[in-house]
C-alpha positions, 0 to 999 in steps of 0.5 A: 810303531807310533812316531812323534810329529817332531821326529817325523819332521826331522826324518823328512829333513834328512831324506831331503838332504839325501835326495841330492846325488852329489851329496850321496857321492860325497858320503859314499866316498867319505865312508872309506876316506877322511879327506879335504875338499881338494881330495873329495873334488878329485874323487867325485869329479865335481867342481870345488864350489859345489863340493864345498856347498854340499859339505856345508849342508852335510855338516849342518845335518851332522852327517859329516864332521870336520877337523882343521889341520893347519890350512886344511879342513878334513871331512869324514863320515859322522854317522855310518848308519846313514849309509845303511839307509843309502844302501837300502834305497839303492837295493830297492831301486835296483830291484825296481829297475830290474822289475824283481820282487823284494825279499827280506 
């Protein structure tokens, strides 16, 4: 498979975004829930400023979307495919930790 340099560069940026455990926690939570910052904070057990900062990064890279309703901004997963990547990586890590062979 031949892939262009600009495409590889963008893919590397997404992997960098996904290299933060707090962002992964937020994405996993948002897979099942549309939520405002207060609700996300309660479920991922992180400080509000940290959650807001991570959401801004996820929004910048179009991994989450946001909708304003009254005084609240609600976030949801914008790209469900991103969690397929996360699930694949978690599966890979689980095999590595257990020293098990990988199967297709």
